[in-house]
C-alpha positions in Angstrom: 16.0 -14.4 -155.7 13.1 -16.6 -157.1 12.1 -17.5 -153.6 11.8 -13.9 -152.6 9.7 -13.2 -155.7 7.5 -16.2 -154.9 7.0 -15.0 -151.4 6.2 -11.5 -152.6 3.6 -12.9 -155.1 2.0 -15.0 -152.3 1.8 -12.0 -149.9 0.4 -9.8 -152.7 -2.2 -12.5 -153.5 -3.1 -12.8 -149.8 -3.7 -9.1 -149.5 -5.8 -9.0 -152.7 -8.0 -11.9 -151.6 -8.5 -10.3 -148.1 -9.3 -7.0 -149.7 -11.9 -8.7 -152.0 -13.5 -10.5 -149.1 -13.6 -7.3 -147.1 -15.3 -5.5 -150.1 -17.9 -8.3 -150.4 -18.6 -8.1 -146.7 -18.9 -4.3 -146.9 -21.3 -4.6 -149.8 -23.5 -7.0 -147.9 -23.4 -4.7 -144.9 -24.2 -1.7 -147.0 -27.3 -3.4 -148.4 -30.6 -1.9 -147.3 -32.7 -3.8 -144.7 -36.3 -3.7 -145.8 -39.2 -4.5 -143.5 -42.2 -6.6 -144.5 -44.5 -3.8 -143.4 -43.2 -1.3 -146.0 -42.0 -3.7 -148.6 -44.9 -3.0 -151.1 -44.4 0.8 -150.8 -40.6 0.9 -151.0 -39.6 -2.1 -153.2 -39.7 -0.1 -156.5 -36.6 1.8 -155.2 -34.5 -1.3 -155.0 -35.3 -3.3 -158.2 -32.3 -5.4 -159.3 -30.4 -4.4 -156.2 -29.4 -6.5 -153.2 -31.5 -6.2 -150.1 -31.9 -7.8 -146.7 -35.3 -8.7 -145.3 -36.4 -10.5 -142.1 -39.6 -12.3 -141.5 -41.3 -15.5 -140.5 -41.9 -18.2 -143.1 -45.6 -18.7 -143.5 -45.5 -21.0 -146.6 -43.2 -22.9 -148.8 -44.3 -24.3 -152.1 -44.7 -28.1 -151.8 -44.3 -29.0 -155.4 -41.1 -27.3 -156.3 -39.8 -25.7 -153.1 -38.8 -22.7 -155.3 -40.9 -20.2 -153.4 -41.7 -19.2 -149.9 -43.6 -16.4 -148.3 -42.6 -14.4 -145.2 -44.6 -12.2 -142.9 -43.8 -10.1 -139.9 -46.4 -10.0 -137.2 -49.4 -9.2 -139.4 -49.9 -11.9 -142.0 -51.9 -9.6 -144.2 -48.6 -8.5 -145.8 -46.6 -11.3 -147.4 -43.3 -11.1 -149.3 -42.5 -13.7 -151.9 -38.9 -15.1 -151.7 -37.7 -17.3 -154.7 -34.7 -19.5 -154.9 -31.6 -18.0 -156.4 -28.9 -19.8 -158.4 -27.2 -21.3 -155.3 -30.4 -22.4 -153.5 -31.9 -25.6 -154.7 -35.2 -25.4 -152.8 -36.8 -24.1 -149.6 -37.6 -27.0 -147.2 -41.0 -27.2 -145.7 -39.4 -27.4 -142.3 -38.7 -23.7 -142.6 -42.4 -22.9 -142.0 -42.6 -20.9 -138.7 -38.9 -20.1 -138.7 -37.7 -16.5 -138.6 -35.2 -15.8 -141.4 -32.9 -13.1 -142.5 -32.7 -13.2 -146.3 -30.1 -11.6 -148.5 -31.4 -11.4 -152.1 -31.9 -9.4 -155.3 -35.2 -7.5 -155.5 -37.1 -8.5 -158.6 -40.0 -6.9 -160.4 -42.6 -8.7 -162.4 -44.3 -6.3 -164.8 -47.7 -7.2 -166.1 -48.7 -5.2 -169.1 -51.0 -5.8 -172.1 -48.2 -7.6 -174.0 -47.7 -10.0 -171.1 -51.4 -10.7 -170.8 -51.7 -11.2 -174.6 -48.9 -13.8 -174.5 -50.3 -15.5 -171.5 -53.8 -15.7 -173.1 -52.3 -17.1 -176.3 -50.5 -19.8 -174.3 -53.7 -20.8 -172.7 -55.4 -21.2 -176.0 -52.8 -23.7 -177.1 -53.4 -27.4 -176.7 -52.9 -28.5 -173.1 -49.7 -30.5 -173.9 -48.0 -27.2 -175.0 -48.7 -25.3 -171.8 -45.5 -26.3 -170.0 -43.5 -24.6 -172.7 -44.8 -21.2 -172.0 -43.2 -18.2 -170.3 -45.9 -18.1 -167.7 -45.4 -21.6 -166.2 -44.8 -21.2 -162.5 -45.6 -17.5 -162.4 -47.1 -15.9 -159.4 -49.9 -18.1 -158.1 -51.4 -19.4 -161.3 -49.4 -22.6 -161.9 -52.0 -25.0 -160.5 -55.2 -23.1 -161.5 -57.6 -24.5 -164.1 -57.7 -22.6 -167.4 -61.0 -20.8 -166.5 -59.4 -19.3 -163.4 -56.4 -18.2 -165.4 -58.6 -16.5 -168.0 -60.4 -14.8 -165.1 -57.1 -13.7 -163.7 -56.0 -12.2 -167.0 -59.3 -10.3 -167.2 -58.9 -9.1 -163.7 -55.4 -7.8 -164.5 -56.8 -6.0 -167.6 -59.5 -4.4 -165.5 -56.9 -3.3 -162.9 -54.8 -1.7 -165.7 -57.9 0.1 -166.9 -59.2 1.2 -163.4 -55.7 2.5 -162.4 -55.2 4.1 -165.8 -51.7 2.6 -166.0 -49.7 0.7 -168.6 -48.5 -2.0 -166.2 -48.8 -3.6 -162.8 -45.7 -4.3 -160.7 -45.3 -7.3 -158.4 -42.1 -7.5 -156.3 -40.3 -10.5 -154.9 -36.8 -11.3 -153.7 -34.5 -13.8 -155.3 -32.6 -15.3 -152.4 -28.8 -15.3 -152.5 -28.6 -16.7 -148.9 -30.6 -16.9 -145.7 -30.0 -17.6 -142.1 -32.4 -18.8 -139.4 -32.7 -16.3 -136.5 -33.2 -17.6 -133.0 
């Protein structure tokens, strides 16, 4: 009787695990495929949701390997891809490769509070700059302080010109990626 119960439990466990794997695959297959060309105009619809995107790697960050940029045909539109929890870094050898990336679409909101915090960090002694929330953020990690203050003022001007309370910048936090041939 125990062996029949054990077999029943094993069979039930097998069906549950197969069903879970099928659900995960279905979720990945149901995920929307975005194109680089319309990324900026449609990204807001998918914040914090899984998405697929395909593109050619134009750049990987040399210092950390935590970011790469992909384009599709016209390099005037770039999509930032960041490493997710299971990806240590993007190798420079990926430059020129065409990838299909599964990831979570993220939004960076820049508002007056964000700018005030960033400005306050910059006014701290240099040895305290690495402790701030803005270390490694979009494109200003290696800039001199003057350039960072100019960027802050530029964002403030954009907020004013657009008569909005925030600017949104979108990226994809990679869960996985595959090289397409």
